C-alpha angles and dihedrals in degrees: 000000000000089000091054092051091048093048092049090048092049090045090051093048092050091051091051091049093045096051097042095066097050094067094074093044091056090049091055095044097043134078116263136175122210113203129193117233112247129198115240092196117103120212111252120210115226117244096013116157116249116262089209112106090210091062097037115112116226116161096163106063121087097190127220123301146062097312112091100156138018126182115202117203113230088243123058114246099234095195092051091046090053090052088048091053091053090051091044091049090050103038111020107032093082090072108016127062126188112247097006144064116254126149088326135017123287116261099219114108091010092133089058089060106029136037117254089242090056092048093050094044088051089053095045101032111026097150096055090039091058090047098046110020116077095206093051088051090053090050090051091053094044089054096054096262095299104149123211109249122228105249093189095240122168123239090255091053091047091049089051090051089050089053090050088052089058091062090056118093 
């Protein structure tokens, strides 16, 4: 019995020694590729303006459409803003969410980035805006080519929506 156990141990040891040395031989004989590690991080310049149209600030352009001038009172007209919220909830909420990107950009803070005329022209005249206004074209591209549909709002409804936007921070 002892002889069998010794024979099995000896056979096992010989197998281990015999297999161990061939690993390096295979490595030398086979094909191998040595790759350099590359960094996937891109250097970011400090204080660079955003390339996103939705974050770009343009307080000079009035856009393309019927609205040439809008005068905003210092105080928000709460009654008009309330009507604007109703219109927004009914006509705009399918694509725009307050505080986050959705199908279209979020409306909060829009008057810190756009003129009131531009906002109203975009609401009233989205097709021509995308065709003729560079910022509207950039927004279309940023939001995966999802064009803003013309909801057929009146100027009064668009003005009420604009007043509602003034209440959003």
